[in-house]
C-alpha positions in Angstrom: 41.3 13.7 -14.1 37.8 13.6 -15.5 38.3 10.2 -17.1 39.6 8.7 -13.9 36.5 10.1 -12.0 34.0 8.8 -14.5 34.0 5.1 -13.3 33.6 6.2 -9.7 30.7 8.5 -10.5 29.1 5.7 -12.5 29.4 3.2 -9.8 27.9 5.7 -7.3 25.0 6.4 -9.7 24.4 2.7 -9.9 24.4 2.1 -6.2 22.2 5.1 -5.6 19.6 3.7 -7.9 19.5 0.3 -6.2 19.3 1.9 -2.9 16.5 4.4 -3.8 14.5 1.5 -5.5 14.7 -0.6 -2.2 13.4 2.5 -0.2 10.7 3.3 -2.6 9.5 -0.3 -2.6 8.4 0.2 1.1 6.2 3.0 0.1 2.7 3.3 -1.6 4.4 5.3 -4.5 2.8 5.7 -8.0 4.2 2.6 -9.4 4.5 3.9 -13.1 6.3 6.9 -11.9 8.8 4.7 -10.1 9.4 2.6 -13.2 9.9 5.7 -15.3 12.5 7.2 -12.9 14.2 3.8 -12.9 14.4 3.7 -16.6 15.8 7.2 -16.9 18.5 6.5 -14.2 19.3 3.1 -15.5 20.1 4.4 -18.8 22.2 7.1 -17.4 24.1 4.6 -14.9 24.9 2.2 -17.8 25.7 5.1 -20.2 23.1 3.9 -22.6 20.8 5.7 -25.0 17.6 4.1 -23.7 16.0 1.6 -21.3 12.6 0.1 -21.3 10.5 -2.3 -19.2 8.3 -5.0 -20.8 5.7 -6.7 -18.8 4.1 -10.1 -19.5 0.4 -10.0 -20.3 -0.8 -13.6 -19.8 -4.3 -12.5 -20.7 -3.2 -11.7 -24.2 -0.2 -13.9 -24.4 2.3 -11.2 -25.4 4.5 -8.5 -23.8 3.9 -4.7 -23.7 6.1 -1.8 -22.7 4.9 -0.6 -19.4 7.5 2.1 -19.4 9.9 3.0 -22.2 12.2 5.9 -23.1 10.5 5.9 -26.5 9.0 9.3 -27.2 7.9 8.2 -30.6 5.0 5.9 -29.3 3.1 5.7 -26.1 3.4 1.8 -25.9 4.6 -1.2 -27.9 3.6 -4.8 -27.9 5.7 -7.9 -28.8 4.2 -11.5 -29.4 5.5 -14.1 -26.9 8.8 -15.6 -27.9 9.4 -13.1 -30.6 12.4 -10.8 -30.8 15.1 -10.6 -28.0 12.6 -9.5 -25.3 10.2 -12.4 -26.2 13.1 -14.8 -26.1 14.3 -13.6 -22.6 10.8 -13.7 -21.3 10.3 -17.3 -22.5 13.8 -18.7 -21.4 14.7 -16.5 -18.4 18.1 -16.0 -19.8 20.2 -12.8 -19.7 21.4 -11.6 -23.2 24.3 -9.4 -23.8 24.5 -8.7 -27.6 27.3 -6.7 -29.0 25.8 -6.5 -32.6 22.0 -7.1 -32.9 22.3 -7.3 -36.7 24.2 -10.6 -36.4 21.8 -12.0 -33.9 18.9 -14.1 -35.3 16.8 -13.5 -32.3 16.7 -9.7 -32.9 13.5 -8.4 -34.5 13.9 -5.1 -36.4 10.2 -4.4 -36.6 10.3 -2.1 -33.5 13.1 -0.1 -35.1 11.1 0.2 -38.2 8.2 1.4 -36.2 10.0 4.0 -34.2 12.9 4.9 -36.5 15.5 4.2 -34.0 18.5 2.2 -34.8 19.5 -0.5 -32.2 23.1 -1.5 -32.2 24.0 -3.1 -28.8 21.6 -4.5 -26.2 21.6 -5.9 -22.7 18.4 -7.7 -21.6 17.4 -9.4 -18.2 14.3 -11.2 -17.0 12.3 -9.6 -14.2 11.5 -12.0 -11.5 11.6 -12.1 -7.6 14.4 -14.8 -7.4 16.0 -17.7 -9.3 13.3 -20.1 -10.4 10.2 -17.8 -9.8 8.0 -16.9 -12.9 9.2 -14.3 -15.3 7.1 -11.2 -14.9 8.8 -9.1 -17.5 11.9 -7.9 -19.2 14.2 -4.9 -18.6 16.0 -3.8 -21.7 18.9 -1.3 -22.1 20.0 -0.2 -25.6 23.2 1.2 -27.2 25.9 1.8 -24.7 27.5 5.0 -25.7 31.2 4.0 -25.2 31.2 0.3 -26.6 29.4 -2.9 -25.8 28.0 -3.8 -22.5 30.2 -5.8 -20.2 30.0 -8.3 -17.5 29.8 -5.7 -14.8 26.8 -4.1 -16.6 25.1 -7.6 -16.7 25.6 -8.2 -13.0 24.1 -4.8 -12.1 21.2 -5.2 -14.4 20.4 -8.6 -12.8 20.5 -6.9 -9.4 18.2 -4.2 -10.4 15.8 -6.6 -12.2 15.4 -8.6 -9.0 14.3 -5.3 -7.2 11.9 -4.7 -10.0 10.6 -8.2 -9.6 9.9 -7.5 -5.8 8.1 -4.3 -6.8 5.8 -6.2 -9.1 5.1 -8.8 -6.4 3.9 -5.9 -4.2 1.8 -4.4 -6.9 0.3 -7.2 -8.7 -2.3 -9.9 -8.1 -1.9 -13.3 -9.6 -5.5 -14.0 -10.7 -7.0 -17.1 -12.2 -5.3 -16.4 -15.5 -1.9 -17.3 -14.2 1.1 -15.7 -12.6 1.6 -13.1 -15.3 -1.8 -11.5 -15.2 -1.5 -7.8 -14.3 -4.2 -6.9 -11.8 -2.7 -4.1 -9.9 -3.6 -0.6 -9.0 -1.2 2.4 -9.6 0.1 2.5 -6.1 2.8 0.2 -4.6 1.3 -2.1 -1.9 -2.3 -1.2 -3.0 -3.8 -3.8 -5.1 -7.1 -4.1 -7.0 -8.5 -2.9 -10.4 -12.2 -2.8 -9.7 -14.3 0.2 -11.1 -15.0 1.2 -7.4 -11.3 1.6 -6.7 -10.6 3.3 -10.1 -12.4 6.4 -8.7 -10.4 6.3 -5.6 -7.1 6.1 -7.4 -7.9 9.1 -9.5 -8.8 11.3 -6.4 -5.8 10.1 -4.6 -3.5 11.1 -7.5 -5.2 14.6 -7.7 -5.1 15.2 -4.1 -1.4 14.3 -3.8 -0.7 17.2 -6.2 -2.0 19.7 -3.6 -1.7 20.4 0.0 -5.4 20.5 0.6 -6.7 18.7 3.8 -8.2 15.3 2.9 -10.8 13.2 4.6 -10.8 9.5 3.9 -14.0 7.7 4.7 -14.7 4.1 4.8 -15.3 1.1 7.0 -12.8 -0.5 9.3 -10.3 -2.7 7.3 -10.6 -0.9 3.9 -7.2 0.4 3.8 -7.6 4.0 4.7 -4.1 4.3 6.2 -2.5 2.8 2.9 -4.3 5.5 0.9 -3.2 8.2 3.4 0.5 7.1 2.9 0.0 7.0 -0.8 -1.1 10.7 -0.8 2.0 11.5 1.2 4.7 9.7 -0.7 3.3 11.0 -4.1 3.3 14.6 -3.0 6.0 17.2 -2.8 6.4 16.4 0.9 7.4 12.8 0.2 10.9 13.4 1.7 9.7 14.6 4.9 7.9 12.8 7.9 4.6 10.9 7.7 3.4 11.0 11.3 0.2 9.0 12.4 -2.0 9.7 15.3 -4.6 7.0 16.2 -7.4 8.9 17.8 -8.9 5.7 19.3 -5.9 5.1 21.5 -5.7 8.5 23.1 -7.0 9.1 26.5 -9.0 12.3 26.6 -6.7 14.1 29.1 -3.6 13.5 26.9 -4.9 14.2 23.5 -3.8 17.9 23.4 -0.3 16.9 24.7 -0.1 14.2 22.1 -0.9 16.6 19.3 0.8 19.8 20.3 3.3 18.6 22.9 3.9 20.0 26.4 6.3 22.2 28.4 8.3 20.9 31.3 6.0 21.2 34.6 2.8 21.5 32.5 1.4 18.6 34.6 2.5 16.0 37.2 5.1 13.8 35.5 6.1 16.3 32.9 9.7 16.4 33.7 10.8 17.8 30.3 9.6 19.5 27.3 8.1 17.0 24.7 7.2 17.9 21.1 3.9 16.9 19.9 3.0 15.0 16.6 2.4 18.3 14.9 5.9 19.5 15.5 7.3 16.1 14.4 5.4 16.3 11.2 7.0 19.6 10.2 7.3 19.9 6.4 5.5 16.5 6.0 2.1 15.0 6.6 0.1 14.5 9.7 -2.4 11.6 9.4 -5.2 11.6 12.0 -6.6 8.1 11.9 -10.3 7.8 13.2 -10.8 11.5 13.6 -14.3 10.9 14.7 -13.1 9.6 18.1 -11.4 12.9 19.0 -12.8 14.6 22.2 -14.7 17.8 21.7 -12.1 20.0 23.6 -9.4 18.6 21.4 -11.5 19.3 18.3 -11.4 23.1 19.0 -7.7 23.0 19.3 -7.4 21.1 16.0 -9.7 23.6 14.3 -7.6 26.4 15.2 -4.5 24.6 14.0 -6.1 23.9 10.6 -7.2 27.5 10.2 -3.9 29.2 11.3 -1.4 26.5 11.3 -0.6 27.9 14.8 -0.7 26.2 18.3 0.8 26.4 21.8 2.3 23.4 23.8 0.4 22.5 26.9 1.7 24.6 29.7 3.4 27.0 27.2 2.6 30.6 26.2 4.6 30.9 23.0 2.6 30.6 19.7 4.2 28.2 17.3 3.6 27.5 13.7 4.0 24.4 11.7 4.0 23.7 8.0 2.0 20.5 8.0 -0.2 18.8 5.5 -3.2 17.1 7.2 -4.9 13.9 6.2 -7.8 12.5 8.3 -9.7 9.2 8.2 -12.9 8.0 9.8 -15.4 5.1 9.8 -18.0 7.3 11.6 -21.0 9.0 10.1 -19.8 12.5 10.8 -23.0 14.2 9.7 -24.8 12.2 12.3 -22.2 13.1 15.0 -22.5 16.8 14.1 -26.3 16.5 14.6 -25.7 14.7 18.0 -23.4 17.4 19.0 -20.3 15.1 19.5 -18.4 16.6 16.4 -18.0 20.2 15.7 -19.7 21.4 12.6 -17.0 24.0 11.8 -14.4 21.2 12.0 -16.4 19.0 9.8 -16.3 21.4 7.0 -12.7 22.3 7.6 -11.5 18.6 7.3 -13.5 17.5 4.2 -11.9 19.9 1.7 -11.1 16.8 -0.5 -13.3 13.8 0.5 -12.4 10.3 -0.7 -14.8 7.4 0.0 -12.8 4.0 0.2 -15.3 1.3 -0.9 -15.9 -1.9 1.3 -14.7 -5.1 0.0 -18.2 -6.4 -0.8 -18.5 -3.5 -3.3 -15.4 -4.4 -5.2 -16.7 -7.6 -6.7 -16.3 -11.2 -6.1 -13.5 -11.5 -8.6 -11.5 -9.0 -6.7 -12.1 -11.1 -3.5 -10.5 -14.1 -5.3 -7.6 -12.0 -6.7 -6.8 -10.4 -3.3 -7.0 -14.0 -1.8 -4.5 -15.3 -4.3 -2.2 -12.4 -3.7 -2.2 -12.8 0.1 -1.8 -16.5 -0.3 1.4 -15.9 -2.4 2.7 -13.5 0.1 2.2 -15.6 3.2 3.3 -18.8 1.5 6.7 -17.1 0.8 6.8 -15.7 4.4 6.0 -19.1 6.0 7.9 -21.2 3.4 4.9 -23.1 2.2 4.5 -24.7 -1.1 2.8 -22.8 -4.0 -0.7 -22.3 -2.7 -3.7 -24.0 -4.4 -7.4 -23.1 -3.6 -10.0 -25.7 -3.9 -13.2 -24.8 -5.7 -15.1 -25.0 -2.4 -12.6 -22.6 -0.8 -13.1 -20.1 -3.4 -16.9 -20.4 -3.3 -16.7 -19.8 0.4 -14.7 -16.7 0.1 -16.9 -15.3 -2.6 -20.0 -16.0 -0.5 -18.8 -14.3 2.7 -19.9 -10.7 3.4 -16.5 -9.5 4.7 -17.7 -7.2 7.5 -13.9 -6.7 8.3 -13.1 -5.9 4.7 -9.6 -6.6 3.2 -8.0 -6.8 6.8 -10.4 -9.7 7.6 -9.7 -11.5 4.3 -5.9 -11.1 4.9 -6.3 -12.7 8.2 -8.4 -15.6 6.9 -5.7 -16.3 4.2 -2.9 -16.0 6.7 -4.5 -18.4 8.9 -5.2 -20.9 6.0 -1.6 -20.8 4.8 -0.3 -21.4 8.3 -2.4 -24.6 8.6 -1.7 -25.8 5.1 1.7 -27.5 5.1 0.9 -28.9 1.6 -0.2 -25.5 0.3 -3.8 -26.8 -0.5 -6.4 -24.4 1.0 -9.7 -25.9 1.8 -12.7 -24.4 3.6 -11.9 -26.1 6.9 -8.7 -23.9 7.2 -10.7 -20.8 7.3 -11.9 -19.3 10.8 -15.3 -20.8 11.9 -18.2 -19.1 9.9 -20.1 -18.6 13.0 -17.4 -16.4 14.4 -16.9 -14.2 11.3 -20.3 -14.1 9.7 -21.9 -10.8 8.9 -23.4 -9.2 12.0 -27.1 -9.5 12.2 -29.2 -6.4 12.2 -30.7 -6.9 15.7 -29.1 -6.1 18.9 -28.7 -9.8 20.0 -25.3 -11.4 20.1 -24.3 -15.2 20.0 -24.9 -16.9 23.4 -21.9 -16.7 25.8 -21.6 -18.5 29.1 -20.3 -16.4 32.0 -19.7 -18.3 35.2 -21.2 -16.9 38.4 -18.8 -15.4 40.9 -16.7 -13.7 38.2 -15.6 -10.1 39.1 -17.7 -7.5 37.3 -14.6 -6.4 35.2 -13.8 -10.0 34.0 -17.6 -10.7 33.2 -17.8 -7.5 31.2 -14.7 -8.2 29.2 -15.9 -11.7 28.2 -19.2 -10.2 27.1 -17.4 -7.4 25.0 -15.1 -10.1 23.5 -18.1 -12.2 22.5 -19.8 -9.2 21.0 -16.7 -8.1 19.1 -16.2 -11.7 17.8 -19.7 -11.8 16.4 -19.1 -8.4 14.6 -16.0 -10.1 12.8 -13.6 -7.9 14.8 -15.2 -4.6 13.8 -14.9 -2.4 16.9 -17.3 0.3 15.6 -20.1 -2.3 15.0 -19.6 -3.8 18.4 -19.6 -0.4 20.0 -22.9 0.4 18.4 -24.4 -2.9 19.6 -23.3 -2.2 23.1 -24.2 1.5 23.1 -20.7 2.6 24.1 -17.9 4.5 22.5 -15.4 2.7 20.3 -12.6 3.7 22.8 -14.4 1.7 25.4 -14.3 -1.5 23.3 -10.4 -0.9 22.9 -10.0 -0.5 26.6 -12.0 -3.6 27.5 -10.2 -5.7 24.9 -6.7 -4.5 25.8 -7.2 -5.8 29.2 -7.7 -9.3 27.9 
């Protein structure tokens, strides 16, 4: 009976690994941890001793073990074209070897280094799809009950395609070619500048705790991505990640949105509705742009952070929720405290762990180019364009720009250019007009805008707000400062357009 059940259990284990990988690729997980888990479960699914992943290092021209079930050494390197992994990386072939000692491509130097004896081997290239560049190699050693078979080979190919997609999401193809590894440790978060290295370290440490986190940074720097990275790398990753955008909440509905309401609590409340706090039970509540929260709602949030207790609007029963809170803001909260628009006690309560996300201009010109190439590859695949090629003038223009809208603005530039480049060649003329996206001047003036006489006041105001927002590169906070209004007001005017 046990022998009959084994193939079924093995098939279930293989399918489970593929499904889990597909799910994890949509998250900002610690990528090295994902690969380690994949190797462990791959070896188990194929009933093998060991599994390892080698990545192509185009800068050095060789391969290295990013993750390996090799406790003897932290990492190994192999010259390009040498050994079985070098051969597979060079040719893109899949190799299934029943006896490595009889195969001239086998290099025994790794066995001599580790003291391990390789007998059988199954190796597949890692790439996104047929014909795309080889990014690495996945290798499985010594099946425990005989040589690897065709079914093992088909499964490994499916898994290697998943890994190739993961590498696409976590690597940047810089000037050194498609194999250059320029990624951060989290899936979907790219960059390796010194400024980001400090952020990665803090995110990893914060994820190990339930401490409240305050992410600070300008609009478009990716605060939401880092908030999700904290969640999916924490013990709460299997539960909900619930986002509340404080800029979109009308003041009179903030409390209901956060804590829910009872039937009859106000006009139109025809049923009990749970709030975002209840929906995040066991998981993470992300409060985006916390600085926009009205004062009255701040007091209710403070109580929840202190006691993890709350009441629904119109309710008398005190409820509790096990929720981890992560906040983000682009506001100067210290200044808001002095102005009296943000509670001082709440300020200290939310900044238990503070993480500053650097603006794109502080991450260096090389990272601007790397990000641009990464976005170009992504949008070229989405819009079915040829492989993108930047002219020198286009790269110079990207490096010279100040990026007031940060990574989000850069991504929009590149998407626009790819959409307008059927031949894949990106030239400066394909970018948005510089006058519309230049760094906002320090003074209160805005580019001239013609407003015809006779327009209703609301329409005239909308056009003026739109012109101000355009001059600020789409940065609502900067536009609000220029106009002397709250950021919510900008959102209301532009939503009416």
